[in-house]
C-alpha positions in Angstrom: 60.4 9.6 4.4 56.2 8.9 4.3 54.4 9.0 1.4 52.0 11.6 2.9 52.5 13.9 5.8 50.3 14.1 9.4 48.4 17.2 9.9 49.4 17.3 13.7 46.1 17.9 14.8 45.3 15.5 17.8 41.9 15.4 18.2 42.0 14.1 14.2 44.3 11.9 13.7 43.0 10.3 10.7 43.9 14.0 8.6 46.9 13.2 6.4 48.3 16.6 5.2 49.7 16.2 1.4 51.2 19.7 0.8 54.8 20.3 1.0 56.8 23.7 0.9 56.1 27.1 1.4 57.6 29.3 -1.5 57.4 32.9 -1.9 57.2 34.9 -5.3 57.7 39.0 -5.5 53.9 39.9 -4.0 52.6 42.0 -7.1 49.9 44.6 -7.1 46.4 44.4 -8.2 45.1 44.3 -11.6 42.6 46.2 -12.6 39.7 44.0 -13.7 39.6 45.4 -17.3 43.6 43.9 -17.7 42.7 40.7 -17.0 42.7 38.1 -19.9 39.2 37.8 -19.8 39.5 38.0 -23.7 41.0 34.6 -24.0 38.8 32.4 -26.7 37.9 29.6 -23.8 37.2 31.2 -20.6 35.2 29.5 -18.2 32.6 30.7 -15.7 33.8 31.1 -12.2 31.9 28.9 -9.6 30.8 29.7 -6.7 33.2 30.0 -3.8 32.9 29.8 -0.2 35.2 32.6 1.5 37.5 31.5 4.0 35.9 34.1 6.4 32.9 31.7 6.6 34.7 28.3 7.4 37.7 30.1 9.4 35.9 32.5 11.4 37.7 33.4 14.7 40.2 30.7 14.3 42.4 32.8 12.0 46.1 33.1 13.1 48.0 36.8 12.3 50.0 35.9 9.7 52.2 37.7 6.7 51.1 39.0 3.7 50.0 37.0 0.9 53.0 36.2 -1.7 51.7 36.1 -5.9 52.9 34.8 -8.8 51.9 36.9 -12.1 50.1 34.3 -14.1 48.6 30.5 -13.1 49.2 28.0 -15.8 48.9 24.6 -13.7 46.5 22.8 -11.1 47.9 20.3 -9.0 44.9 18.2 -7.0 45.4 16.4 -3.8 43.3 14.5 -1.2 43.7 15.2 1.9 43.6 11.8 3.1 40.9 12.4 6.2 37.7 10.1 6.2 35.1 10.6 4.0 32.2 9.6 5.4 31.0 13.3 6.8 28.1 15.6 6.1 28.7 18.1 4.4 27.9 20.9 6.6 30.5 19.8 8.7 33.2 20.7 5.7 34.1 23.6 7.5 34.6 22.2 10.5 37.4 19.6 8.6 39.2 22.4 6.9 39.3 24.6 10.6 40.9 21.5 11.7 43.3 21.3 8.7 43.8 25.0 9.1 44.6 24.7 12.8 47.0 21.7 12.2 49.2 23.5 9.5 49.5 26.6 11.2 49.7 25.6 15.0 51.6 22.3 15.4 53.8 23.0 11.8 54.0 26.9 12.3 53.2 27.2 8.7 51.8 30.7 7.2 48.7 29.5 6.2 46.7 26.2 4.7 48.5 25.3 1.8 46.2 24.3 -0.2 44.6 27.2 -2.5 41.1 25.5 -2.7 39.4 22.5 -1.1 36.2 20.4 -2.6 34.2 18.8 -0.9 32.1 15.9 -1.8 28.8 17.5 -2.3 30.7 19.5 -4.6 31.3 22.6 -3.0 34.5 25.1 -3.9 35.9 26.6 -0.3 38.6 29.2 -0.6 41.8 28.2 0.9 45.0 29.8 1.2 44.2 33.8 1.5 44.9 36.5 -1.1 42.3 36.2 -3.2 40.5 33.9 -5.4 41.3 35.2 -8.7 44.5 36.0 -7.8 48.0 34.2 -8.5 48.2 33.3 -4.6 51.6 31.2 -3.8 50.5 28.0 -2.5 52.6 25.2 -0.2 51.1 22.3 -2.1 53.0 20.6 -4.3 57.3 21.2 -3.4 59.1 22.7 -6.1 55.9 23.7 -8.0 54.0 26.4 -5.8 54.5 29.0 -8.4 52.5 29.8 -10.8 50.1 26.8 -10.3 46.9 26.5 -7.9 46.4 23.7 -5.1 43.1 22.2 -5.1 42.3 19.7 -2.2 39.5 16.9 -2.5 38.4 16.6 0.9 38.9 12.9 2.1 40.9 9.8 1.1 41.0 8.4 -2.7 43.1 5.8 -2.7 42.3 2.8 -4.7 39.4 1.5 -5.3 37.7 4.2 -3.3 34.3 5.9 -5.2 35.4 9.6 -6.2 31.8 11.7 -5.7 30.3 12.6 -9.0 29.7 15.9 -7.7 33.3 16.7 -6.4 34.8 15.4 -10.2 32.6 18.0 -11.5 33.6 20.8 -9.3 37.2 20.1 -9.7 37.0 20.3 -12.8 34.8 23.4 -13.1 37.4 25.4 -10.6 40.5 24.2 -12.7 38.6 25.3 -15.7 38.2 29.0 -14.5 41.3 29.2 -13.0 43.3 28.1 -16.4 40.9 29.8 -18.6 42.6 33.1 -16.9 45.5 32.2 -19.0 44.3 30.8 -21.3 45.7 27.5 -20.8 44.0 23.8 -21.9 43.1 21.8 -19.4 44.5 19.2 -21.6 47.7 20.9 -22.5 50.9 20.2 -20.7 53.7 22.8 -19.5 56.6 23.7 -18.4 57.5 24.7 -14.8 60.8 24.8 -13.8 61.3 23.1 -10.3 62.0 25.2 -7.1 63.4 22.6 -4.7 65.3 19.6 -5.1 62.9 17.9 -3.1 60.5 17.5 -5.8 61.0 14.9 -8.5 63.2 17.1 -10.4 66.3 18.7 -9.1 66.0 22.7 -8.0 66.4 24.0 -11.7 65.2 21.6 -13.9 62.6 22.1 -16.4 59.9 19.5 -16.1 56.8 18.9 -18.9 53.6 18.1 -16.3 50.1 18.5 -17.1 48.1 21.8 -16.6 46.0 19.6 -14.4 48.3 17.6 -12.7 48.4 15.2 -9.7 50.5 15.8 -6.3 52.3 12.8 -7.1 53.2 14.8 -10.7 55.7 16.5 -9.3 56.2 15.1 -5.7 57.2 11.9 -4.5 53.7 11.0 -2.6 50.5 8.7 -2.8 48.6 11.9 -2.8 45.9 12.3 -4.6 45.5 8.3 -4.3 45.0 5.7 -6.9 41.4 6.4 -7.3 41.3 10.0 -7.8 44.3 10.4 -9.7 42.8 7.3 -12.2 40.1 10.3 -13.1 42.0 13.0 -13.9 41.9 12.1 -17.5 38.1 12.5 -17.0 38.2 15.5 -15.1 40.3 17.3 -17.9 38.4 16.5 -20.8 35.3 17.7 -18.7 37.5 21.1 -17.7 37.9 21.5 -21.4 34.6 21.2 -22.2 33.7 23.8 -20.2 35.7 26.2 -21.3 34.0 25.3 -24.7 36.7 23.7 -26.4 36.1 21.8 -29.4 37.0 17.6 -28.8 40.3 16.4 -29.2 43.6 16.5 -29.6 43.9 13.9 -27.1 45.9 14.3 -24.3 49.7 13.8 -24.8 49.8 16.2 -27.9 50.1 19.0 -24.9 51.2 22.0 -26.1 49.5 21.7 -29.4 46.3 21.6 -27.2 47.2 24.7 -25.4 45.9 28.0 -27.1 49.7 29.1 -26.9 52.8 28.1 -24.8 53.4 30.2 -21.6 56.9 28.8 -21.9 58.7 27.6 -18.8 57.9 29.8 -15.6 61.1 30.0 -13.8 61.5 30.7 -10.0 65.1 30.6 -8.0 65.3 28.3 -5.1 63.9 29.4 -1.8 65.1 29.8 1.7 61.7 29.1 2.3 61.3 25.7 0.6 64.2 24.0 2.9 62.3 25.7 5.7 59.0 24.2 5.1 60.1 20.9 3.5 59.3 17.8 4.7 
């Protein structure tokens, strides 16, 4: 089995999709703004996010209603394995190509990533359902529940430079999403695998970084060695953006969090098998 997966867009053969598995969770109702966990002591400001309507336009396809989890306690970072030399003004077109490949040739219900960040640091809404909600993505097989997928637009294998603006944007977005549940980006969380095609058998509780790389949960080279090597820096920056004091150091996982959210459990889904690699 290959380490990445091709997006299926003939016109953009270099694009490689690193999202695996669509997993469905029970849909929850919208929460009133007064009930959001805004009182968490380390909430971070929401960065500017370009809505999907601005990049998708008339390429949108009919799709099922979004699915939701009750919270987001972890972020998985990806890369799209596409060319790095793009003009940032072309990012919307590249996103449309990704969307078309996933929903067209692959017949997925939507783009798998919850967010995409370009090399200039612009954050784009990916999967539909509302950026502030815990939308169930299709980015890390076995661990789509209770997590958000952030894809870096480009290829970040060993030796490739990772733009500073992109690093900061990933950190800011992670700080905001994790701050909604009071999760320290330097912490680790316990997640239960819903699919045996991940690194963990279905039903296994895995302790993973709250801000993890795709390859922490799935057998893949994504998000690339260069970007994965920057994750410690991104975690520390995200923690600072949340207003957390320095330390404890990484590896002191649950002690670094404001609270232990407990293992998020979700049973294996038929959709996991249908949409697996």
